[in-house]
C-alpha positions as CSV (number, residue, x, y, z in Angstrom):
1,M,-27.4,-4.8,21.6
2,K,-29.0,-4.6,25.1
3,D,-32.2,-3.1,26.2
4,Q,-33.2,0.6,25.2
5,E,-32.9,1.6,28.9
6,T,-29.1,1.2,28.6
7,L,-27.0,4.6,28.8
8,Y,-24.3,4.3,26.5
9,H,-21.8,6.1,27.3
10,F,-18.6,7.5,24.4
11,V,-15.5,8.3,25.9
12,G,-14.4,10.7,23.3
13,I,-17.5,11.0,21.7
14,K,-16.4,14.2,19.2
15,G,-14.0,11.5,17.2
16,S,-15.5,11.2,13.7
17,G,-16.4,7.6,13.7
18,M,-17.5,8.1,17.1
19,S,-20.1,10.9,16.7
20,S,-21.4,9.0,14.0
21,L,-22.2,5.9,15.9
22,A,-23.5,8.3,18.8
23,L,-25.8,9.4,16.6
24,V,-26.5,6.1,14.9
25,L,-27.7,4.5,18.2
26,H,-29.6,7.8,19.4
27,E,-31.9,7.8,16.2
28,K,-32.2,3.9,16.9
29,G,-34.3,5.0,20.5
30,Y,-31.1,4.0,22.5
31,R,-29.9,6.4,25.4
32,V,-26.7,8.1,24.5
33,Q,-24.2,10.5,26.2
34,G,-20.4,11.0,25.7
35,S,-17.5,12.9,26.7
36,D,-14.5,14.6,25.6
37,V,-12.1,17.3,25.4
38,P,-13.4,21.1,25.2
39,T,-12.1,22.1,22.3
40,Y,-14.7,22.7,19.6
41,F,-14.9,20.0,16.6
42,F,-16.9,20.1,13.5
43,T,-18.6,16.7,14.4
44,Q,-20.3,17.8,17.4
45,R,-22.7,20.1,15.7
46,D,-25.3,17.2,14.8
47,L,-24.8,15.3,18.4
48,E,-25.8,19.2,19.7
49,K,-29.2,19.2,17.1
50,A,-29.8,15.8,18.2
51,G,-29.3,16.8,22.3
52,I,-27.0,14.1,23.3
53,P,-25.0,15.7,26.3
54,I,-21.3,15.9,26.2
55,F,-19.4,16.1,28.9
56,D,-15.5,17.2,29.3
57,F,-13.5,14.1,30.2
58,N,-13.8,13.1,34.2
59,A,-14.1,10.0,35.9
60,D,-17.1,11.3,38.2
61,T,-18.9,11.1,34.8
62,I,-18.9,7.2,34.4
63,K,-21.9,5.9,36.9
64,K,-23.0,2.0,37.5
65,G,-25.2,0.7,34.7
66,M,-23.5,1.9,31.8
67,T,-22.1,0.5,28.9
68,V,-19.0,2.4,27.9
69,I,-17.6,2.5,24.5
70,A,-14.4,3.5,24.2
71,G,-12.7,5.7,21.4
72,N,-9.7,3.8,19.8
73,A,-7.6,6.7,20.4
74,F,-7.8,6.4,23.9
75,P,-5.5,3.9,26.3
76,D,-6.9,1.7,28.6
77,S,-5.2,3.9,31.3
78,H,-7.6,7.0,30.6
79,E,-9.3,8.0,33.9
80,E,-12.9,7.3,32.5
81,I,-11.9,3.8,31.4
82,V,-10.4,2.9,34.3
83,R,-13.3,4.2,36.2
84,A,-15.5,2.1,34.1
85,K,-13.3,-0.9,35.2
86,E,-13.5,-0.3,39.0
87,L,-17.2,-0.2,38.9
88,G,-17.4,-3.9,36.8
89,L,-18.9,-2.1,33.4
90,E,-18.5,-3.2,30.3
91,V,-15.9,-1.7,28.5
92,I,-16.0,-1.9,24.6
93,R,-14.2,-0.3,22.0
94,Y,-15.6,1.1,18.9
95,H,-14.6,-1.0,16.3
96,D,-15.4,-3.9,18.1
97,F,-19.1,-2.5,18.9
98,L,-19.7,-1.9,15.8
99,G,-18.4,-5.2,14.4
100,Q,-21.0,-6.7,16.5
101,F,-23.8,-4.5,15.6
102,I,-23.5,-4.8,11.6
103,Q,-24.6,-8.4,11.6
104,N,-28.6,-7.6,11.8
105,Y,-28.0,-6.1,8.7
106,T,-26.8,-6.1,4.9
107,S,-23.9,-4.8,5.6
108,I,-21.4,-2.9,3.2
109,A,-17.7,-1.6,4.5
110,V,-16.2,1.1,2.4
111,T,-12.4,0.7,3.2
112,G,-9.3,1.7,1.6
113,S,-6.7,4.4,2.2
114,H,-8.0,7.0,0.7
115,G,-11.6,8.2,-0.9
116,K,-13.3,6.0,2.3
117,T,-15.6,9.1,3.5
118,S,-16.6,10.6,0.1
119,T,-17.5,6.8,-1.0
120,T,-19.6,6.2,2.3
121,G,-21.5,9.3,1.9
122,M,-22.4,8.7,-1.4
123,L,-23.3,4.9,-1.1
124,A,-25.6,6.1,2.0
125,H,-27.3,8.9,-0.2
126,V,-27.8,6.6,-2.8
127,L,-29.2,3.5,-0.5
128,C,-31.1,5.6,1.6
129,G,-33.0,7.5,-1.3
130,I,-34.6,3.6,-2.7
131,R,-34.1,0.9,0.7
132,P,-34.1,2.1,4.8
133,T,-31.1,2.2,5.2
134,S,-28.6,2.9,8.5
135,Y,-25.0,4.6,8.1
136,L,-22.0,5.7,9.8
137,I,-19.6,7.9,7.5
138,G,-16.3,9.4,8.9
139,D,-17.0,13.1,8.7
140,G,-18.9,12.5,11.6
141,T,-22.6,12.1,10.1
142,G,-24.7,8.9,11.1
143,H,-28.2,7.9,10.7
144,G,-30.2,5.4,12.3
145,D,-33.3,4.0,10.6
146,P,-35.3,1.5,12.8
147,N,-36.6,-0.1,9.9
148,A,-33.1,-0.3,8.3
149,E,-32.3,-3.5,5.6
150,F,-28.7,-1.9,5.1
151,F,-26.1,-0.6,6.6
152,A,-23.0,1.4,4.9
153,F,-20.4,2.4,7.0
154,E,-16.7,3.4,6.8
155,A,-14.0,1.2,7.9
156,C,-10.7,2.4,8.6
157,E,-7.6,0.2,8.3
158,Y,-5.4,1.9,11.0
159,R,-3.9,-0.7,13.6
160,R,-6.1,-3.2,11.5
161,H,-9.3,-2.0,13.3
162,F,-10.9,-3.1,10.0
163,L,-10.5,-6.6,11.2
164,A,-13.3,-6.4,13.7
165,Y,-15.7,-6.5,10.8
166,S,-17.2,-9.3,8.7
167,P,-19.2,-7.3,6.3
168,D,-21.6,-8.8,3.5
169,Y,-20.1,-6.5,0.9
170,A,-16.8,-4.5,0.6
171,I,-16.0,-1.6,-1.6
172,M,-11.8,-1.4,-1.2
173,T,-10.9,2.1,-3.2
174,N,-6.9,1.7,-2.8
175,I,-3.9,0.3,-0.8
176,D,-1.4,3.1,-0.4
177,F,1.0,3.8,2.2
178,D,-0.2,5.4,5.4
179,H,-0.3,5.7,8.8
180,P,3.7,5.0,9.1
181,D,3.4,5.2,12.9
182,Y,1.7,1.9,12.7
183,Y,2.4,0.1,9.3
184,K,5.9,-0.9,8.9
185,S,5.5,-0.4,5.2
186,I,3.0,-0.8,1.8
187,E,3.1,-4.6,2.2
188,D,2.6,-4.8,5.8
189,V,-0.4,-2.4,4.6
190,F,-1.5,-4.7,2.0
191,D,-1.5,-7.6,4.6
192,A,-4.1,-6.1,6.7
193,F,-6.6,-5.7,3.2
194,Q,-5.8,-9.3,2.4
195,T,-6.8,-10.3,5.6
196,M,-10.3,-8.3,5.6
197,A,-10.8,-9.3,2.2
198,H,-11.0,-13.1,3.7
199,Q,-13.4,-11.8,6.0
200,V,-16.1,-10.5,3.4
201,K,-19.2,-12.7,3.1
202,K,-20.7,-12.0,-0.4
203,A,-18.2,-9.9,-2.7
204,I,-16.1,-7.6,-3.1
205,F,-15.8,-4.5,-5.2
206,A,-12.1,-2.9,-5.9
207,F,-10.8,-0.1,-7.8
208,G,-9.1,-1.5,-10.6
209,D,-6.2,0.3,-11.4
210,D,-4.6,-0.2,-7.9
211,V,-2.0,-3.0,-8.1
212,Y,-2.2,-4.1,-4.9
213,L,-6.2,-4.6,-5.1
214,R,-5.6,-6.3,-7.7
215,K,-3.0,-9.1,-5.9
216,L,-5.8,-9.6,-3.4
217,K,-7.3,-13.1,-3.2
218,A,-10.4,-14.0,-1.5
219,D,-13.2,-16.5,-0.7
220,V,-16.0,-14.5,-2.6
221,P,-15.9,-12.8,-6.0
222,I,-14.0,-9.8,-6.4
223,Y,-15.1,-7.4,-9.0
224,Y,-13.0,-4.5,-10.4
225,Y,-14.1,-0.9,-11.2
226,G,-12.8,1.5,-13.4
227,I,-12.2,2.9,-17.4
228,N,-10.1,-0.1,-18.3
229,E,-10.8,-3.1,-20.9
230,N,-9.9,-5.6,-17.8
231,D,-12.2,-4.2,-15.5
232,D,-15.9,-5.8,-14.9
233,V,-17.6,-2.6,-14.4
234,Q,-16.7,0.4,-16.4
235,A,-17.4,4.1,-16.9
236,R,-17.2,4.6,-20.6
237,N,-18.4,7.7,-22.5
238,I,-17.0,10.2,-19.7
239,Q,-17.6,14.1,-20.0
240,R,-15.8,16.4,-17.3
241,T,-17.6,19.4,-17.4
242,T,-17.8,22.7,-14.8
243,E,-20.9,21.1,-13.7
244,G,-19.5,17.8,-12.9
245,S,-19.3,14.4,-14.7
246,S,-21.5,12.2,-16.8
247,F,-20.7,8.8,-17.9
248,D,-22.0,4.9,-18.9
249,V,-22.1,2.3,-17.1
250,Y,-21.3,-1.6,-18.2
251,F,-20.9,-4.6,-16.6
252,H,-18.6,-6.9,-18.7
253,D,-20.7,-5.9,-21.5
254,T,-24.0,-5.2,-20.1
255,F,-25.1,-1.7,-20.1
256,V,-26.2,-0.7,-16.6
257,G,-27.2,2.8,-17.2
258,H,-25.9,6.4,-17.5
259,F,-25.2,8.4,-14.9
260,V,-24.7,11.7,-13.6
261,L,-23.1,13.2,-10.6
262,P,-22.2,16.6,-9.7
263,A,-19.0,15.9,-8.2
264,F,-15.2,16.9,-9.5
265,G,-12.5,15.1,-10.1
266,Q,-11.7,11.0,-11.7
267,H,-11.6,10.1,-8.1
268,N,-15.2,10.7,-7.8
269,I,-16.4,8.7,-10.8
270,N,-14.4,5.9,-9.5
271,N,-16.1,6.1,-6.2
272,A,-19.3,6.1,-8.2
273,L,-18.5,2.8,-9.9
274,G,-18.1,1.2,-6.6
275,V,-21.3,2.3,-5.4
276,I,-23.2,2.0,-8.6
277,A,-21.9,-2.1,-8.9
278,T,-22.9,-2.9,-5.3
279,A,-26.3,-1.1,-6.0
280,Y,-26.2,-3.2,-9.1
281,L,-25.5,-6.7,-7.7
282,E,-28.4,-6.3,-5.0
283,E,-31.1,-5.9,-7.8
284,F,-31.5,-2.2,-7.2
285,D,-33.2,-0.2,-10.1
286,M,-30.7,1.1,-11.6
287,A,-32.9,4.5,-12.9
288,E,-33.3,5.0,-9.4
289,V,-30.1,4.6,-8.7
290,A,-29.2,7.4,-11.2
291,R,-31.6,9.9,-9.9
292,E,-30.3,9.4,-6.4
293,M,-26.4,10.0,-7.7
294,Q,-27.5,13.2,-9.2
295,T,-28.8,14.9,-6.2
296,F,-25.4,13.8,-4.0
297,G,-24.3,17.1,-2.5
298,G,-20.8,15.5,-0.9
299,V,-20.1,15.0,2.5
300,K,-18.6,17.4,5.3
301,R,-14.8,18.4,4.6
302,R,-14.4,17.2,1.2
303,F,-14.4,20.1,-1.5
304,T,-17.0,22.1,0.8
305,E,-16.4,25.6,-0.8
306,K,-18.1,29.1,-0.5
307,K,-17.5,32.6,-2.0
308,V,-16.3,35.5,0.1
309,A,-15.4,38.6,-2.1
310,D,-14.1,37.4,-5.3
311,M,-12.5,34.0,-3.8
312,I,-13.8,31.0,-3.9
313,I,-12.3,29.3,-0.4
314,V,-12.7,25.6,-0.2
315,D,-12.5,23.4,2.9
316,D,-10.3,19.7,2.3
317,Y,-9.6,16.8,4.7
318,A,-7.1,15.8,2.2
319,H,-4.2,14.9,4.3
320,H,-2.0,12.4,2.1
321,P,-0.3,12.8,-1.6
322,A,-3.0,11.0,-3.6
323,E,-5.7,13.1,-1.5
324,I,-4.0,16.3,-2.8
325,R,-3.5,15.2,-6.3
326,A,-7.3,14.1,-6.3
327,T,-8.4,17.3,-4.6
328,I,-6.5,19.5,-6.9
329,D,-7.9,17.5,-9.8
330,G,-11.2,18.2,-8.8
331,A,-10.7,22.0,-8.4
332,R,-9.1,22.2,-12.1
333,Q,-12.3,20.4,-13.2
334,K,-14.9,22.9,-12.1
335,Y,-12.5,26.3,-12.0
336,P,-10.6,25.6,-15.2
337,D,-9.7,28.9,-15.4
338,K,-9.1,30.3,-12.0
339,Q,-5.5,30.1,-10.3
340,I,-5.3,27.5,-7.8
341,I,-3.5,28.0,-4.5
342,A,-3.1,25.2,-2.1
343,V,-2.5,26.0,1.7
344,F,-1.8,22.6,3.4
345,Q,-1.2,21.3,6.9
346,P,0.3,18.2,7.4
347,H,-1.1,15.8,10.0
348,T,1.6,14.1,11.9
349,F,5.2,14.0,12.4
350,T,5.5,10.6,10.9
351,R,3.1,11.1,8.0
352,T,5.5,13.9,6.8
353,I,9.0,12.2,7.1
354,A,7.4,9.4,5.7
355,L,6.0,11.3,2.6
356,L,7.8,14.0,2.3
357,D,9.3,14.2,-1.5
358,D,5.1,12.9,-2.3
359,F,3.7,15.6,0.0
360,A,6.0,18.3,-2.5
361,Q,5.2,16.7,-5.9
362,A,1.4,16.6,-5.1
363,L,1.4,20.4,-3.8
364,D,3.3,21.7,-7.0
365,L,0.1,20.4,-9.0
366,A,-1.1,23.8,-7.5
367,D,-0.4,27.4,-9.0
368,E,0.6,28.6,-5.6
369,V,1.9,26.7,-2.0
370,Y,1.7,28.0,1.4
371,L,1.9,25.9,4.4
372,C,0.7,25.7,7.8
373,D,3.2,24.4,10.8
374,I,3.0,20.6,11.2
375,F,-0.3,18.9,13.6
376,G,0.6,16.4,15.9
377,S,-2.1,14.1,17.5
378,A,-2.9,12.7,20.9
379,R,-0.6,9.7,19.8
380,E,2.7,12.1,18.7
381,T,3.0,15.5,19.6
382,K,6.7,16.4,18.3
383,G,8.7,14.6,15.8
384,N,12.0,15.1,14.1
385,I,10.9,17.2,11.4
386,K,10.2,21.0,11.0
387,I,7.5,22.5,8.4
388,E,10.6,24.5,6.3
389,D,11.8,20.7,5.5
390,L,8.7,20.7,3.4
391,G,8.7,24.1,2.0
392,A,12.2,23.5,0.5
393,K,11.4,20.9,-1.7
394,I,8.1,22.4,-2.8
395,H,8.9,24.9,-6.5
396,K,5.5,26.7,-6.5
397,G,6.4,28.5,-3.1
398,G,5.9,27.0,0.5
399,K,6.3,30.1,2.6
400,V,4.6,29.1,6.2
401,L,1.6,31.0,7.5
402,S,0.5,31.9,10.7
403,E,-2.7,32.4,12.1
404,E,-1.9,36.0,13.3
405,N,-0.5,36.7,9.7
406,M,-2.8,35.5,6.6
407,S,-2.2,38.3,4.6
408,P,-0.1,36.8,2.1
409,L,-3.1,35.3,0.6
410,L,-4.8,38.9,-0.2
411,D,-2.2,39.1,-3.4
412,Y,-4.5,36.6,-5.0
413,K,-7.8,38.4,-7.0
414,D,-10.6,35.8,-8.5
415,A,-8.8,32.9,-7.5
416,V,-9.5,29.4,-5.4
417,V,-7.8,28.8,-2.1
418,I,-8.1,25.2,-0.9
419,F,-7.5,24.7,2.7
420,M,-6.2,21.3,3.2
421,G,-5.4,19.2,5.8
422,A,-6.7,16.4,8.5
423,G,-5.6,18.8,11.8
424,D,-7.0,22.3,12.9
425,V,-6.3,23.8,9.4
426,Q,-9.6,25.2,9.8
427,K,-8.8,28.1,12.0
428,F,-6.2,29.3,9.5
429,E,-9.0,29.6,7.1
430,R,-11.4,31.2,9.5
431,A,-8.7,33.8,10.0
432,Y,-8.1,34.6,6.1
433,E,-11.7,34.7,6.0
434,E,-11.9,37.1,8.4
435,L,-9.3,39.0,7.1
436,L,-10.3,38.8,3.4
437,S,-13.8,40.6,4.8
438,K,-12.3,43.4,6.9
439,T,-10.1,44.6,3.8
440,T,-12.8,44.1,1.3
441,K,-15.3,45.9,3.3
442,S,-12.8,49.1,3.9
443,A,-12.3,49.1,0.6
444,R,-15.8,50.2,-0.4
């Protein structure tokens, strides 16, 4: 890190990781600003509350004396990066900067094809309540404690970016085929995680049911967590209710503690085991860990719910079949007597093509399914698939909604509607909420 007079400029500051890192540096006393597209993103709210300047992309924003941190979504040909290099400024990619930054702390990387954000959020919540901790979460949340001993952060496998990190510990939630625009196969994904495993310094905590995680080789101990006899860290005596989940944890046959988690779905119990195992190995007081876990309120866009009229509306980032299954499982636990309606917006054409049948099977776990047009990305704006192709494979519906007409959802009463996706599915959610509110008022 440079001195605190250096101005850090973030190219793409509204990105989930970038906004988190900007908040970390800001809270540690560094000067921070950034630029992005004018479109509103949920990540910018905390940046604005912190008073961090956000500009529209413009080469003239780049001035002498800055250090430029570039988001991974933006090529070297981006106008601000080009200007920075013309001025001879240091330009460092997000993952490379983070890889250097974590070396000053006991670092815990949370990685996996799914569950990274929820697990990082839980880990950060628990650690912060007990010891000084900084953290970076993929929901746009970051915190920089000036006295931090620990650094908990989300480590994304996309384009092997997480290979810039050599953390003390790693929690690995799963290995699944995703990002088909980059990875060629599940074996290619495994190869990336295997390389990452060799970079961990102290220990790895891995989900025991994952067949690929079971194949990992590492130079440090690998502790598997789950509910089976061959897991090193086990959850036993699990109780899942409409209030959350409770369970006992054992390390081999040593009782670690009893934990109550106000979250839903088996996946959240698994996530908790990774967090508990990390704290246990670092010799935290398990009673304090249990106390902090009991107050964990979740992270942004992960089963975030509100009630409008007689409907429960859930906003969730799920954009992979495994995540859709986990989200619906959580909804079934919390609302066992309500109808579950899924509204899904696929994210990227390549992912939709590669996982088409899996998407259909996962969505059919809901009672009714609606779809929104496929959301592209900065890297991919079109593809050889239409949303109707997915709809044709779904047995529980599959009708395509438009932002201008959300009226089909008015047919449901006293039910749960889950809006899922990593794109701009929230605009459909807002349109439905407005329509539902107007309809309810006019009916009075």
